[in-house]
PDB file of N, CA, C and O in Angstrom:
ATOM      1  N   MET A   1     -97.405   4.458 139.327  1.00  0.00           N
ATOM      2  CA  MET A   1     -96.671   4.800 138.482  1.00  0.00           C
ATOM      3  C   MET A   1     -97.246   4.520 136.991  1.00  0.00           C
ATOM      4  O   MET A   1     -97.874   3.463 136.923  1.00  0.00           O
ATOM      5  N   ARG A   2     -97.162   5.210 135.862  1.00  0.00           N
ATOM      6  CA  ARG A   2     -97.417   4.930 134.796  1.00  0.00           C
ATOM      7  C   ARG A   2     -96.251   5.513 133.863  1.00  0.00           C
ATOM      8  O   ARG A   2     -95.503   6.486 133.953  1.00  0.00           O
ATOM      9  N   VAL A   3     -96.467   4.274 132.733  1.00  0.00           N
ATOM     10  CA  VAL A   3     -95.487   4.406 131.585  1.00  0.00           C
ATOM     11  C   VAL A   3     -95.816   5.834 131.054  1.00  0.00           C
ATOM     12  O   VAL A   3     -96.988   6.186 131.181  1.00  0.00           O
ATOM     13  N   LYS A   4     -94.981   6.663 130.502  1.00  0.00           N
ATOM     14  CA  LYS A   4     -94.817   7.696 129.956  1.00  0.00           C
ATOM     15  C   LYS A   4     -94.474   7.487 128.307  1.00  0.00           C
ATOM     16  O   LYS A   4     -93.522   6.750 128.050  1.00  0.00           O
ATOM     17  N   ASN A   5     -95.073   7.989 127.394  1.00  0.00           N
ATOM     18  CA  ASN A   5     -94.836   7.495 126.139  1.00  0.00           C
ATOM     19  C   ASN A   5     -94.120   9.040 125.879  1.00  0.00           C
ATOM     20  O   ASN A   5     -94.553  10.192 125.913  1.00  0.00           O
ATOM     21  N   LEU A   6     -92.813   8.430 125.609  1.00  0.00           N
ATOM     22  CA  LEU A   6     -92.126   9.643 125.296  1.00  0.00           C
ATOM     23  C   LEU A   6     -91.760  10.023 123.760  1.00  0.00           C
ATOM     24  O   LEU A   6     -91.143  11.058 123.507  1.00  0.00           O
ATOM     25  N   LEU A   7     -92.147   9.188 122.833  1.00  0.00           N
ATOM     26  CA  LEU A   7     -91.918   9.418 121.343  1.00  0.00           C
ATOM     27  C   LEU A   7     -93.392   9.833 120.648  1.00  0.00           C
ATOM     28  O   LEU A   7     -94.474   9.314 120.921  1.00  0.00           O
ATOM     29  N   ASP A   8     -93.221  10.581 119.971  1.00  0.00           N
ATOM     30  CA  ASP A   8     -94.513  11.148 119.219  1.00  0.00           C
ATOM     31  C   ASP A   8     -94.235  10.559 117.763  1.00  0.00           C
ATOM     32  O   ASP A   8     -93.427  11.077 116.992  1.00  0.00           O
ATOM     33  N   ALA A   9     -94.959   9.463 117.475  1.00  0.00           N
ATOM     34  CA  ALA A   9     -95.017   8.565 116.327  1.00  0.00           C
ATOM     35  C   ALA A   9     -95.282   9.525 115.043  1.00  0.00           C
ATOM     36  O   ALA A   9     -94.802   8.944 114.069  1.00  0.00           O
ATOM     37  N   VAL A  10     -95.706  10.438 114.757  1.00  0.00           N
ATOM     38  CA  VAL A  10     -96.067  11.498 113.968  1.00  0.00           C
ATOM     39  C   VAL A  10     -94.877  12.359 113.582  1.00  0.00           C
ATOM     40  O   VAL A  10     -94.548  12.604 112.421  1.00  0.00           O
ATOM     41  N   GLN A  11     -94.172  12.858 114.851  1.00  0.00           N
ATOM     42  CA  GLN A  11     -92.924  13.706 114.871  1.00  0.00           C
ATOM     43  C   GLN A  11     -91.619  12.978 114.096  1.00  0.00           C
ATOM     44  O   GLN A  11     -90.859  13.425 113.237  1.00  0.00           O
ATOM     45  N   LEU A  12     -91.679  11.715 114.740  1.00  0.00           N
ATOM     46  CA  LEU A  12     -90.382  10.646 114.414  1.00  0.00           C
ATOM     47  C   LEU A  12     -90.538  10.254 113.183  1.00  0.00           C
ATOM     48  O   LEU A  12     -89.559   9.642 112.756  1.00  0.00           O
ATOM     49  N   LYS A  13     -91.644  10.413 112.246  1.00  0.00           N
ATOM     50  CA  LYS A  13     -91.842  10.012 110.862  1.00  0.00           C
ATOM     51  C   LYS A  13     -91.450  11.292 110.213  1.00  0.00           C
ATOM     52  O   LYS A  13     -90.540  11.175 109.392  1.00  0.00           O
ATOM     53  N   ALA A  14     -91.990  12.640 110.416  1.00  0.00           N
ATOM     54  CA  ALA A  14     -91.118  13.550 109.888  1.00  0.00           C
ATOM     55  C   ALA A  14     -89.665  14.070 110.338  1.00  0.00           C
ATOM     56  O   ALA A  14     -89.137  14.945 109.652  1.00  0.00           O
ATOM     57  N   ASP A  15     -89.225  13.735 111.087  1.00  0.00           N
ATOM     58  CA  ASP A  15     -87.745  13.823 111.464  1.00  0.00           C
ATOM     59  C   ASP A  15     -87.329  12.513 110.498  1.00  0.00           C
ATOM     60  O   ASP A  15     -86.532  12.891 109.639  1.00  0.00           O
ATOM     61  N   VAL A  16     -87.597  11.274 110.403  1.00  0.00           N
ATOM     62  CA  VAL A  16     -86.783  10.515 109.457  1.00  0.00           C
ATOM     63  C   VAL A  16     -87.198  10.646 108.038  1.00  0.00           C
ATOM     64  O   VAL A  16     -86.885   9.669 107.358  1.00  0.00           O
ATOM     65  N   ALA A  17     -87.783  11.542 107.450  1.00  0.00           N
ATOM     66  CA  ALA A  17     -88.388  11.944 105.932  1.00  0.00           C
ATOM     67  C   ALA A  17     -87.202  12.525 105.432  1.00  0.00           C
ATOM     68  O   ALA A  17     -86.734  13.593 105.827  1.00  0.00           O
ATOM     69  N   PHE A  18     -86.695  11.753 104.496  1.00  0.00           N
ATOM     70  CA  PHE A  18     -85.559  12.504 103.580  1.00  0.00           C
ATOM     71  C   PHE A  18     -86.054  13.034 102.357  1.00  0.00           C
ATOM     72  O   PHE A  18     -86.936  12.621 101.604  1.00  0.00           O
ATOM     73  N   ASN A  19     -85.225  14.147 102.302  1.00  0.00           N
ATOM     74  CA  ASN A  19     -85.680  15.037 101.139  1.00  0.00           C
ATOM     75  C   ASN A  19     -83.838  15.160 100.257  1.00  0.00           C
ATOM     76  O   ASN A  19     -82.846  15.852 100.486  1.00  0.00           O
ATOM     77  N   ALA A  20     -84.118  14.251  99.390  1.00  0.00           N
ATOM     78  CA  ALA A  20     -82.696  14.224  98.373  1.00  0.00           C
ATOM     79  C   ALA A  20     -82.428  15.416  97.583  1.00  0.00           C
ATOM     80  O   ALA A  20     -81.312  15.571  97.085  1.00  0.00           O
ATOM     81  N   THR A  21     -83.244  16.170  97.446  1.00  0.00           N
ATOM     82  CA  THR A  21     -82.892  17.499  96.871  1.00  0.00           C
ATOM     83  C   THR A  21     -82.494  18.774  97.535  1.00  0.00           C
ATOM     84  O   THR A  21     -82.210  19.879  97.073  1.00  0.00           O
ATOM     85  N   ASP A  22     -82.569  18.214  98.999  1.00  0.00           N
ATOM     86  CA  ASP A  22     -82.214  19.407  99.952  1.00  0.00           C
ATOM     87  C   ASP A  22     -81.187  18.842 100.851  1.00  0.00           C
ATOM     88  O   ASP A  22     -81.473  18.789 102.047  1.00  0.00           O
ATOM     89  N   LEU A  23     -80.087  18.433 100.477  1.00  0.00           N
ATOM     90  CA  LEU A  23     -79.075  17.470 101.228  1.00  0.00           C
ATOM     91  C   LEU A  23     -78.505  18.329 102.308  1.00  0.00           C
ATOM     92  O   LEU A  23     -78.388  17.941 103.470  1.00  0.00           O
ATOM     93  N   ASP A  24     -78.110  19.658 101.828  1.00  0.00           N
ATOM     94  CA  ASP A  24     -77.569  20.907 102.836  1.00  0.00           C
ATOM     95  C   ASP A  24     -78.820  20.955 104.021  1.00  0.00           C
ATOM     96  O   ASP A  24     -78.661  20.885 105.240  1.00  0.00           O
ATOM     97  N   GLY A  25     -79.907  21.074 103.388  1.00  0.00           N
ATOM     98  CA  GLY A  25     -80.897  21.455 104.945  1.00  0.00           C
ATOM     99  C   GLY A  25     -81.019  20.205 105.686  1.00  0.00           C
ATOM    100  O   GLY A  25     -80.875  20.220 106.908  1.00  0.00           O
ATOM    101  N   MET A  26     -81.292  19.029 105.005  1.00  0.00           N
ATOM    102  CA  MET A  26     -81.003  17.864 106.172  1.00  0.00           C
ATOM    103  C   MET A  26     -79.862  17.871 106.888  1.00  0.00           C
ATOM    104  O   MET A  26     -79.997  17.791 108.109  1.00  0.00           O
ATOM    105  N   TRP A  27     -78.471  17.967 106.323  1.00  0.00           N
ATOM    106  CA  TRP A  27     -77.631  18.030 107.173  1.00  0.00           C
ATOM    107  C   TRP A  27     -77.697  19.131 108.544  1.00  0.00           C
ATOM    108  O   TRP A  27     -77.295  18.890 109.682  1.00  0.00           O
ATOM    109  N   SER A  28     -78.353  20.437 108.026  1.00  0.00           N
ATOM    110  CA  SER A  28     -78.353  21.499 109.233  1.00  0.00           C
ATOM    111  C   SER A  28     -78.976  20.978 110.303  1.00  0.00           C
ATOM    112  O   SER A  28     -78.681  21.350 111.439  1.00  0.00           O
ATOM    113  N   THR A  29     -80.130  19.840 110.007  1.00  0.00           N
ATOM    114  CA  THR A  29     -80.973  19.549 111.136  1.00  0.00           C
ATOM    115  C   THR A  29     -80.670  18.292 112.116  1.00  0.00           C
ATOM    116  O   THR A  29     -81.192  17.887 113.155  1.00  0.00           O
ATOM    117  N   GLN A  30     -79.510  17.831 111.252  1.00  0.00           N
ATOM    118  CA  GLN A  30     -78.932  16.434 112.018  1.00  0.00           C
ATOM    119  C   GLN A  30     -78.457  16.744 113.577  1.00  0.00           C
ATOM    120  O   GLN A  30     -78.820  15.950 114.444  1.00  0.00           O
ATOM    121  N   ALA A  31     -77.747  17.752 113.896  1.00  0.00           N
ATOM    122  CA  ALA A  31     -77.421  18.171 115.249  1.00  0.00           C
ATOM    123  C   ALA A  31     -78.572  18.519 116.619  1.00  0.00           C
ATOM    124  O   ALA A  31     -78.386  18.327 117.821  1.00  0.00           O
ATOM    125  N   GLY A  32     -79.661  19.032 115.989  1.00  0.00           N
ATOM    126  CA  GLY A  32     -80.568  19.228 116.940  1.00  0.00           C
ATOM    127  C   GLY A  32     -81.623  17.940 116.998  1.00  0.00           C
ATOM    128  O   GLY A  32     -82.312  17.716 117.993  1.00  0.00           O
ATOM    129  N   LEU A  33     -81.649  17.257 115.988  1.00  0.00           N
ATOM    130  CA  LEU A  33     -82.200  15.894 116.219  1.00  0.00           C
ATOM    131  C   LEU A  33     -81.596  15.032 116.822  1.00  0.00           C
ATOM    132  O   LEU A  33     -82.288  14.159 117.346  1.00  0.00           O
ATOM    133  N   TYR A  34     -79.979  14.949 116.984  1.00  0.00           N
ATOM    134  CA  TYR A  34     -79.383  14.085 117.711  1.00  0.00           C
ATOM    135  C   TYR A  34     -79.539  14.389 119.188  1.00  0.00           C
ATOM    136  O   TYR A  34     -79.663  13.470 119.998  1.00  0.00           O
ATOM    137  N   VAL A  35     -79.537  15.721 119.567  1.00  0.00           N
ATOM    138  CA  VAL A  35     -79.749  16.115 121.030  1.00  0.00           C
ATOM    139  C   VAL A  35     -81.060  15.782 121.310  1.00  0.00           C
ATOM    140  O   VAL A  35     -81.162  15.290 122.434  1.00  0.00           O
ATOM    141  N   ARG A  36     -82.214  15.877 120.640  1.00  0.00           N
ATOM    142  CA  ARG A  36     -83.671  15.630 121.167  1.00  0.00           C
ATOM    143  C   ARG A  36     -83.712  14.170 121.052  1.00  0.00           C
ATOM    144  O   ARG A  36     -84.360  13.633 121.950  1.00  0.00           O
ATOM    145  N   TYR A  37     -83.195  13.392 120.189  1.00  0.00           N
ATOM    146  CA  TYR A  37     -83.637  12.255 120.493  1.00  0.00           C
ATOM    147  C   TYR A  37     -82.194  11.256 121.693  1.00  0.00           C
ATOM    148  O   TYR A  37     -82.158  10.096 122.102  1.00  0.00           O
ATOM    149  N   GLY A  38     -81.491  12.128 121.824  1.00  0.00           N
ATOM    150  CA  GLY A  38     -80.555  11.791 122.999  1.00  0.00           C
ATOM    151  C   GLY A  38     -81.296  12.284 124.390  1.00  0.00           C
ATOM    152  O   GLY A  38     -81.303  11.566 125.390  1.00  0.00           O
ATOM    153  N   VAL A  39     -81.805  13.348 124.356  1.00  0.00           N
ATOM    154  CA  VAL A  39     -82.524  13.592 125.663  1.00  0.00           C
ATOM    155  C   VAL A  39     -83.935  12.416 125.957  1.00  0.00           C
ATOM    156  O   VAL A  39     -84.226  11.995 127.076  1.00  0.00           O
ATOM    157  N   ILE A  40     -84.614  12.076 124.765  1.00  0.00           N
ATOM    158  CA  ILE A  40     -85.640  11.241 124.952  1.00  0.00           C
ATOM    159  C   ILE A  40     -84.760   9.597 125.340  1.00  0.00           C
ATOM    160  O   ILE A  40     -85.173   8.788 126.171  1.00  0.00           O
ATOM    161  N   ALA A  41     -83.878   9.481 124.748  1.00  0.00           N
ATOM    162  CA  ALA A  41     -83.051   8.122 125.013  1.00  0.00           C
ATOM    163  C   ALA A  41     -82.911   8.177 126.653  1.00  0.00           C
ATOM    164  O   ALA A  41     -83.396   7.318 127.390  1.00  0.00           O
ATOM    165  N   ALA A  42     -82.128   9.390 127.132  1.00  0.00           N
ATOM    166  CA  ALA A  42     -82.005   9.442 128.690  1.00  0.00           C
ATOM    167  C   ALA A  42     -83.447   9.099 129.763  1.00  0.00           C
ATOM    168  O   ALA A  42     -83.629   8.441 130.787  1.00  0.00           O
ATOM    169  N   ARG A  43     -84.235   9.905 128.917  1.00  0.00           N
ATOM    170  CA  ARG A  43     -85.650   9.876 129.802  1.00  0.00           C
ATOM    171  C   ARG A  43     -85.925   8.505 129.766  1.00  0.00           C
ATOM    172  O   ARG A  43     -86.168   7.981 130.853  1.00  0.00           O
ATOM    173  N   ALA A  44     -85.942   7.747 128.680  1.00  0.00           N
ATOM    174  CA  ALA A  44     -86.710   6.383 128.682  1.00  0.00           C
ATOM    175  C   ALA A  44     -85.646   5.455 129.594  1.00  0.00           C
ATOM    176  O   ALA A  44     -86.087   4.536 130.284  1.00  0.00           O
ATOM    177  N   GLU A  45     -84.463   5.711 129.554  1.00  0.00           N
ATOM    178  CA  GLU A  45     -83.501   4.750 130.586  1.00  0.00           C
ATOM    179  C   GLU A  45     -83.749   5.135 131.957  1.00  0.00           C
ATOM    180  O   GLU A  45     -83.592   4.217 132.762  1.00  0.00           O
ATOM    181  N   HIS A  46     -84.141   6.398 132.493  1.00  0.00           N
ATOM    182  CA  HIS A  46     -84.365   6.722 133.718  1.00  0.00           C
ATOM    183  C   HIS A  46     -85.636   6.297 134.132  1.00  0.00           C
ATOM    184  O   HIS A  46     -85.866   5.865 135.261  1.00  0.00           O
ATOM    185  N   GLN A  47     -86.541   6.423 133.151  1.00  0.00           N
ATOM    186  CA  GLN A  47     -87.731   5.501 133.187  1.00  0.00           C
ATOM    187  C   GLN A  47     -88.047   4.134 133.698  1.00  0.00           C
ATOM    188  O   GLN A  47     -88.758   3.718 134.612  1.00  0.00           O
ATOM    189  N   ALA A  48     -87.165   3.489 132.668  1.00  0.00           N
ATOM    190  CA  ALA A  48     -87.058   2.092 132.868  1.00  0.00           C
ATOM    191  C   ALA A  48     -86.299   1.793 134.088  1.00  0.00           C
ATOM    192  O   ALA A  48     -86.659   0.829 134.763  1.00  0.00           O
ATOM    193  N   ASN A  49     -85.237   2.539 134.475  1.00  0.00           N
ATOM    194  CA  ASN A  49     -84.284   2.295 135.876  1.00  0.00           C
ATOM    195  C   ASN A  49     -85.486   2.715 137.027  1.00  0.00           C
ATOM    196  O   ASN A  49     -85.392   2.270 138.172  1.00  0.00           O
ATOM    197  N   ALA A  50     -86.322   3.371 136.735  1.00  0.00           N
ATOM    198  CA  ALA A  50     -87.220   3.678 138.061  1.00  0.00           C
ATOM    199  C   ALA A  50     -88.280   2.580 138.311  1.00  0.00           C
ATOM    200  O   ALA A  50     -88.690   2.177 139.399  1.00  0.00           O
ATOM    201  N   PHE A  51     -88.702   2.111 136.842  1.00  0.00           N
ATOM    202  CA  PHE A  51     -89.659   0.872 137.344  1.00  0.00           C
ATOM    203  C   PHE A  51     -89.085  -0.472 137.806  1.00  0.00           C
ATOM    204  O   PHE A  51     -89.622  -1.286 138.558  1.00  0.00           O
ATOM    205  N   LYS A  52     -87.539  -0.566 137.035  1.00  0.00           N
ATOM    206  CA  LYS A  52     -86.770  -1.704 137.866  1.00  0.00           C
ATOM    207  C   LYS A  52     -86.553  -1.678 139.423  1.00  0.00           C
ATOM    208  O   LYS A  52     -86.567  -2.628 140.206  1.00  0.00           O
ATOM    209  N   ASN A  53     -86.340  -0.290 139.676  1.00  0.00           N
ATOM    210  CA  ASN A  53     -86.067  -0.103 141.131  1.00  0.00           C
ATOM    211  C   ASN A  53     -87.693  -0.332 141.912  1.00  0.00           C
ATOM    212  O   ASN A  53     -87.714  -0.825 143.040  1.00  0.00           O
ATOM    213  N   ARG A  54     -88.636  -0.049 141.417  1.00  0.00           N
ATOM    214  CA  ARG A  54     -89.745  -0.107 142.005  1.00  0.00           C
ATOM    215  C   ARG A  54     -90.034  -1.847 142.427  1.00  0.00           C
ATOM    216  O   ARG A  54     -90.178  -2.314 143.557  1.00  0.00           O
ATOM    217  N   LEU A  55     -90.056  -2.565 141.112  1.00  0.00           N
ATOM    218  CA  LEU A  55     -90.042  -3.899 140.923  1.00  0.00           C
ATOM    219  C   LEU A  55     -89.217  -4.582 142.165  1.00  0.00           C
ATOM    220  O   LEU A  55     -89.724  -5.462 142.860  1.00  0.00           O
ATOM    221  N   SER A  56     -88.073  -4.150 142.341  1.00  0.00           N
ATOM    222  CA  SER A  56     -87.050  -4.558 142.906  1.00  0.00           C
ATOM    223  C   SER A  56     -87.744  -4.888 144.654  1.00  0.00           C
ATOM    224  O   SER A  56     -87.843  -5.894 145.355  1.00  0.00           O
ATOM    225  N   ILE A  57     -88.139  -3.325 144.820  1.00  0.00           N
ATOM    226  CA  ILE A  57     -88.737  -3.037 146.299  1.00  0.00           C
ATOM    227  C   ILE A  57     -89.941  -3.847 146.180  1.00  0.00           C
ATOM    228  O   ILE A  57     -90.014  -4.517 147.210  1.00  0.00           O
ATOM    229  N   ILE A  58     -90.732  -4.051 145.555  1.00  0.00           N
ATOM    230  CA  ILE A  58     -91.917  -4.888 145.441  1.00  0.00           C
ATOM    231  C   ILE A  58     -91.802  -6.288 145.694  1.00  0.00           C
ATOM    232  O   ILE A  58     -92.538  -6.952 146.423  1.00  0.00           O
ATOM    233  N   GLU A  59     -90.514  -6.807 144.828  1.00  0.00           N
ATOM    234  CA  GLU A  59     -90.344  -8.228 145.330  1.00  0.00           C
ATOM    235  C   GLU A  59     -89.479  -8.614 146.642  1.00  0.00           C
ATOM    236  O   GLU A  59     -89.465  -9.714 147.196  1.00  0.00           O
ATOM    237  N   GLY A  60     -88.774  -7.477 147.001  1.00  0.00           N
ATOM    238  CA  GLY A  60     -88.259  -7.500 148.291  1.00  0.00           C
ATOM    239  C   GLY A  60     -89.202  -7.568 149.410  1.00  0.00           C
ATOM    240  O   GLY A  60     -89.164  -8.450 150.267  1.00  0.00           O
ATOM    241  N   GLY A  61     -90.019  -6.644 149.375  1.00  0.00           N
ATOM    242  CA  GLY A  61     -91.142  -6.451 150.184  1.00  0.00           C
ATOM    243  C   GLY A  61     -92.183  -7.945 150.161  1.00  0.00           C
ATOM    244  O   GLY A  61     -92.520  -8.425 151.243  1.00  0.00           O
ATOM    245  N   THR A  62     -92.585  -8.528 148.989  1.00  0.00           N
ATOM    246  CA  THR A  62     -93.268  -9.902 149.058  1.00  0.00           C
ATOM    247  C   THR A  62     -92.326 -10.852 149.542  1.00  0.00           C
ATOM    248  O   THR A  62     -92.887 -11.912 149.819  1.00  0.00           O
ATOM    249  N   GLY A  63     -91.193 -10.859 149.730  1.00  0.00           N
ATOM    250  CA  GLY A  63     -90.058 -11.800 150.013  1.00  0.00           C
ATOM    251  C   GLY A  63     -89.890 -12.029 151.450  1.00  0.00           C
ATOM    252  O   GLY A  63     -89.479 -13.069 151.965  1.00  0.00           O
ATOM    253  N   GLN A  64     -90.334 -10.696 152.191  1.00  0.00           N
ATOM    254  CA  GLN A  64     -90.299 -10.586 153.363  1.00  0.00           C
ATOM    255  C   GLN A  64     -91.326 -11.279 153.926  1.00  0.00           C
ATOM    256  O   GLN A  64     -91.179 -12.261 154.654  1.00  0.00           O
ATOM    257  N   VAL A  65     -92.784 -10.594 153.476  1.00  0.00           N
ATOM    258  CA  VAL A  65     -93.837 -11.381 153.908  1.00  0.00           C
ATOM    259  C   VAL A  65     -94.127 -12.755 154.171  1.00  0.00           C
ATOM    260  O   VAL A  65     -94.720 -13.284 155.111  1.00  0.00           O
ATOM    261  N   SER A  66     -93.454 -13.340 152.890  1.00  0.00           N
ATOM    262  CA  SER A  66     -93.644 -14.879 152.754  1.00  0.00           C
ATOM    263  C   SER A  66     -92.694 -15.507 153.608  1.00  0.00           C
ATOM    264  O   SER A  66     -92.992 -16.653 153.947  1.00  0.00           O
ATOM    265  N   SER A  67     -91.418 -14.952 154.122  1.00  0.00           N
ATOM    266  CA  SER A  67     -90.523 -15.435 155.065  1.00  0.00           C
ATOM    267  C   SER A  67     -91.279 -15.023 156.516  1.00  0.00           C
ATOM    268  O   SER A  67     -90.828 -15.655 157.472  1.00  0.00           O
ATOM    269  N   ARG A  68     -92.133 -14.264 156.772  1.00  0.00           N
ATOM    270  CA  ARG A  68     -92.541 -14.146 158.108  1.00  0.00           C
ATOM    271  C   ARG A  68     -93.581 -15.071 158.437  1.00  0.00           C
ATOM    272  O   ARG A  68     -93.745 -15.521 159.570  1.00  0.00           O
ATOM    273  N   ARG A  69     -94.545 -15.457 157.071  1.00  0.00           N
ATOM    274  CA  ARG A  69     -95.369 -16.676 157.325  1.00  0.00           C
ATOM    275  C   ARG A  69     -95.035 -18.106 157.495  1.00  0.00           C
ATOM    276  O   ARG A  69     -95.731 -19.003 157.969  1.00  0.00           O
ATOM    277  N   THR A  70     -93.656 -18.153 156.946  1.00  0.00           N
ATOM    278  CA  THR A  70     -93.443 -19.614 157.257  1.00  0.00           C
ATOM    279  C   THR A  70     -92.575 -19.747 158.664  1.00  0.00           C
ATOM    280  O   THR A  70     -92.402 -20.812 159.256  1.00  0.00           O
ATOM    281  N   ALA A  71     -92.075 -18.483 159.076  1.00  0.00           N
ATOM    282  CA  ALA A  71     -91.430 -18.731 160.574  1.00  0.00           C
ATOM    283  C   ALA A  71     -92.723 -18.859 161.705  1.00  0.00           C
ATOM    284  O   ALA A  71     -92.483 -19.047 162.897  1.00  0.00           O
TER     285      ALA A  71
END
């Protein structure tokens, strides 16, 4: 299992750039950005939970192995 990079630094920089002369245009893009980064946040949370579950399985497996050796 590998960690997936979900954010593109160049795109993020472009998305947070602020143009004070075109505030209407900036506001019109906010809904789309909210959805895009909401999806990225959900994917990141899913990925983190998958790694936590995998770690729990590995730790549980090693605990079983060590208890067998001591018995």
